[in-house]
N, C-alpha and C positions, 0 to 999 in steps of 0.2 A: 504493499500499499504506500503510495507516495507520501512524503512527509510534507506537511504544509509549512511553507516558507513564511518567515517574518522578516520584517525590517528591522535590523538592529544596528545600533551604533556600537562600535567596539568599546568594551570597558577594559581598561588596563589598570591594575592596582600596582603601585611601586612596590618592590620586594627588597627589604622588609620595609614596614611603615607602622608605627604604633597607632596611628591615627585613622587607620582604615577600619570601616565597620565590618562586622562579621556578615558573610553571606550565608543564610540558612537554606540548605537544599530542601527540595520538595519532601514533605514527611516529617515526623518529629526526629529530631537529631538529638543524640545523647553525647555529651562532651566529657562524660566521666569513663575512664578507660575500664573495660571489662575484661578481667584475666580469665583465661580458659586454660583448662588442664592441657598439657602437652609434653613432649619429650621425643626422645630419639629411638631409633631401632636400627642398629647395626645390620646391614644387609650383608657384608662380606666382600670378597674381592670379585669384581667384574672383569671379564675378558676385554678390557678397553686397549687402546693403542698403546705400544710400547714407545719409549724414546721421548717421553714427555717429562723427564726429570728436571726439575727447576721451574716448572710452569705454575706450581701452587695448586690450588683447588678451585673448583667451580661449584656453584649453586644453580640448580635448574629444577624444572617440573617435569613429570612424565606420567603417561598413563600405564600403570602397571596393574593388570588384572581388573580393568574396567573402572579404575578410579584415579584422579589426578592428585598427586602430592608432590611435595617438595623434597629434593634430594641434595646431598653434598657428595662430591667426588673428589678425592685426593689424587691428583693426576701422576704422582711419583709412586705412590704405593698402590694405587688403584682401588683403594678402600671406599666403598660407597656406603653412605648412611642415609636412611629415610628420616627426614626432619619432621614431617607431619604424617598423621594416620587418621584421617577423618572421612566420613561418608561423603562430605562436600568436595568441591573441586578447589584445592589450594594451589594458585598458579601465580606467575609473573612475580617471582621472588626478586627482590632488589637488596643487595648487600650495603649497609651503612659504610661511610668513608673509613671509619675506625675498625671495620671487620667484625664488629661485635654484635650487630644485629641484623635482622632480615624484615623488610616490609613486604607485604604480599597481598593479594586479594582473594577472597573466599566467599562462597555463597552459603555459608552456614546457616543463615537465617532465611534463606529463599532469594535473596537478592545479593549481589556482590558488595561487600565492604572491605575497607582497608584494615589490615591487621598488622601487627608487629610482634616479633618473637626474638629471644636470644639465638645467637648463632648455632648453638646445640639443640635447637628446637624447643627449649623449655620457655615459660613465661609468655605464651601466647596471649596477646591483648587486643581486643577490637577497639580501633580508634574511630571508625564512623559507624553510625547505627540510624538508618533511615529506610525509606520505601523506594529508592532509586538505586541504580547500579554506580558504584565508584570503582574505578579501574586504574591498573597500569601504574603503581607508585614507583617513585624515585626519590632519592634523598638530596637535600641541599649540600653543597660541598663542605660545609661546616658540621653536617649532621644533626642540625638544630630543627630542621623541617622535613617534612615528606610532601613531595608534589604529587598530585594524582588528578584524574579527570572524573567529572561527576555528571550524570544524566539529570541536572537539576529540574529541567521541565518536564522529563519523563517522555520525551519525543525522539530520542536517539541523538539529539545535539548534546554536546558535553561542554562544560566549562572547566578551566584549569583552576585547581584549588590547592591550598597548602594547609597542613596542620602540623602541629608538634607532636612527636612520639609519645607524650604523655596525654594525648587526645585534647589538648589545649589549643586556643588561638587559631580557630578555623577562619580561613580568609579566602576570598575570590582573588584570582591572580589576573585572569583573562576570560572575557566572554564576548562572543560577536554573533551568537546565534547558529554558529557551525559546529561540526563535530570536532572539537579540539581535545587531543589525547596524547599520551606517550610523550610527556613533557620530560626534558633533561636540562640540567643546569651545568654550565661551564665550571671548570675548576676555579675560576676567579670569581665566580658568581655574577658576572656581568650579563650573560646571556642565558635565556631559556629557549630551546629548540623544542618544536612540537609538530605533530601532524594536524592539518586542518583541512576540512573540506565538507561536502554535504553528506549527511549520514545515509542517504539513499543512493549514492553514486560514488564509488571508490576511485573512479577515474578522475575526479575533482581533488582528490587529496594531494596535498602539497606540504612541503617542509617550510614552516615559518619560523622566524627568530624574532624573539622579544628582547630589546635591550632594557634592562631593568633600571639603567641609570637615566635614561631619556624617555623611557615608556614608547619608543619607536617600535613598530612591528613591520617586518619586511618579509616577503615571500622569497625564498630561496630557489625554489623549483617551481617552474610555471610551464606546464605541458598538458597534454591530454592522456597522461597515463597515471596510474597510482604510485605515489611516492610516499613513504612512512616509515615509521620506526627508526628515528634518527638517534645517534649517540655521538658525543664528543670523543675524540681520540687523545692519547697524551701529547700529541704534536699540536693540538689546537684545531684541527679541521674536524670534518663530520663524516661519519659513516651513516648510510642510510639504505633503505631498501627501495628497489624500483621495479618497474615490469621487465620480464625476462622471458626466456624459453619456456620456463615452468611456472610463468606468471609471478616470479619473484627472482631477484637478482640482487647481489651486494654491491653497492656503489659507494663512491667517495667523492667529497667535493670540498673546496676551501670554505672557510667560515663565512664568507661573503656570497657563497654560492657558486663561484667560479670554478673552473677546471674540474667540472663533473665528469666522472668516468666510471665505468662498470669494472669491478675487480674480479668477480666470479659470477658466472652464470651457468649453473649446472642444468641437467635434465629435470631436477626435481624443483619443489616450491621452497625457495629460501625466504625466511621472513623474520629473522632476527640476527644481529651481529654486534659484537663488541671486541674492541681491541684490548689485548693484554695491557695491564698498567705500566709495564717496562717496555712495551712495544715489541714483544717477542711473537707475536702472531695475532690472527683475528679469530674468535670463537663465533662460529654460526651454526644455525640447524638448517637442515634440509630433509624433505621426504623423498629423496631420489630412491630409496629402497622400499618404498611404500609406507613407511612410518617415520616420523620425525626422529632424527637422531643428530647429535651434536658433532661437529666437525671443526678442526683446527687448520688454518691455512697461513701461509706467510704473508706479509703485508701487501705483497704485489699480486696475491690471488693465486699464487702456485703452491706446490707441495701440500696438497690436501690430504689429510688423514683424519681417520674416525677417532671420535673421544668416546662415545657411548656405543653400545651395541644392543641394549634392551630398551630403547626409548629415551629421548632426551630433547628438551626444547627450552628456548629463552635461557640460554646460559648466561650467568653473571659471575665475573672473576672475584674471587675472595681474596686471592693474594697471587 
């Protein structure tokens, strides 16, 4: 069903700003953190790729036995640990800058909310509690806030929000009546990049960049294909996903949108990529074998090797 379009003037909230009023999403919002039982379950050694000594660990989600949970994998020892074990879908984990916590989304109460837990899976706490979907969290570079997108109007459009990891200080960051999601902050905190477009037409999705010092919002990609899921690299440019042979490819561009080029376009659907903190490679996922798995490639898109063999998606570097 087509989404009814409305005329919106973009709303940009400077980040941070103590004088900005709180935006309350549709539905009753609880700003008291709700702690939930959690913990870890060692899975054991998985037959993952060799030759990954020194790459650290990754956090990801996977469908194992018909249920999505979050996992941690040590790439040196190949020891895998299940971090969540819930009948709901626990997905899109984001590791805090200090490596001590994970923010994620889960539909434990029927719609997706934002949760946070310790890196070992303990101390699961719900940060948002409303009647709409809150999605795809990411941390501010100082670890003081979590960025996420919220379907505040309940029509598939999303606004960019932020909240503290103690469920305090909920704020609206950006709203223009489009589907704005997958926000990522630069290491210096100056920029937020995000996916923006119509909720009923992915071909309209582009990567936008918000300058939080000036409130200027510019579009970095402008074409008739789907561009989404951007992340900053340690070098200061941007990885993102774009259309490709399998309807998804890993691309890279400068911070101003220039020098855009595809790094990897496999036969499968690639839909998430993140560069190693020390620039040792790019972690991405693809369904080239019929199921989403994590892969690692060199920065130029060559030397692709598997990381997971039993399912894995949306990998986030822990170290």
